[in-house]
N, C-alpha and C positions, 0 to 999 in steps of 0.2 A: 358600626362604630359608634353610632348614636346611643346605643344601649350601654355602651362601656363608659359613658361620661357620667360624672356625678355632678348633676346640675345644681345642687345644694352649694357646690364650692366655686360656682361661677362668679367672678369678680372683676371689675374694671381695674387695669393697672394705670397708674399715673406716671408721668414723665414726658418730658419734650426731649426729642433726640436731635442733637446738634453734633455734627462733625465739621472739621475744616473743609470737607470736599463737597459739602451740600448745605443748602440754607436751612434755617430753622423749619421743622415740619409742624404745621398747625393742624393738619387734617388727619392725623394718624390716631387710630383707636386701637387699643390693646386690651384684650380681656384674657384671663387666665382661668382654667378649669382643670380639674383633676381627672385623668384617664387611668383607670386601673390603679389608683394611688399615687400617680406621677402627675405633677403640675405641668401643663403644657400651655403655650401662648399662641393666642389666635391674633394675628396682626392684620387689621383691616385698614388698608391704605385708600383713602377717599381721593382720587385723582380727578379733579373736575376739569377735563381738557377736552377739546373738540376734535383733536387729531390723534392718531395712533402714533404712540411713541415707540420707535423700534428699539430704543435703549432701555425699555422698561425692565427687561430681565436684569440687567446690570444695576439699575436703580434700585430694584427690590433687594438685591444682594446688599446693597450699601445700606438700606433701611433696616434689614433684619441684623446686619453686623452692628449698626448703631444701637438697636434694641438690646442685643446680647452685652454690649459694653455697658449699657446702662444697668442691666441687670447684674452684672459683676461688680461694678463700681457701688451699686446700692446694697450689695450683699444679698440680693434676692435669690441668687443661684451661687453655688460654689463650683468652681471649675474642677475640683477634685472629683465632684459627682458627675461630671459630664455636662454637656449643654442640654437644656430642655428642648424638646421639639418646639418649633415654631411653624405656624401655617400662615404664610403671607397670602392676602387675598387682595386683588386689585379690582375696582368696579370701574368700568369704562361708561361713559354717558355721552359719547359724541353723537351727532346727528347721522353720520354715515355708519352703515352697518359694519361691525368688526369682520373683516374678511381675510385677515392675515393669519397664517397658521404659525405655530410656534417655531417651526423651521425657518419661516421668513423673518422672524424677530431675532433669532440667535445668530451671532456673528459666526461665520464659517471662513477659515483662511482662504485667500484667493479670490474672495467675493467682494466686489465694490459696492 
């Protein structure tokens, strides 16, 4: 995939993403780059927390939705063309080793 990216088109995207459901995000970094002629967004979320957040998948969906909302409102993308791909990335820096699998973090009905 790295060979398909046009690194000459890499650029930082500006914007602070605020929604009623979450606080202002200060540690978000969004870059865009062209992949085979289509602009895609790399969403790097720097979460400096010392414990594992089991709700992180839901939080990431909220952050990506806020990013899309920003892109639509600023006319960076047109919904008639569909949504550009976004790759959310979370960096964990806790002292304890990350030992939870994706299955343990995702809500499953009947599980407490």
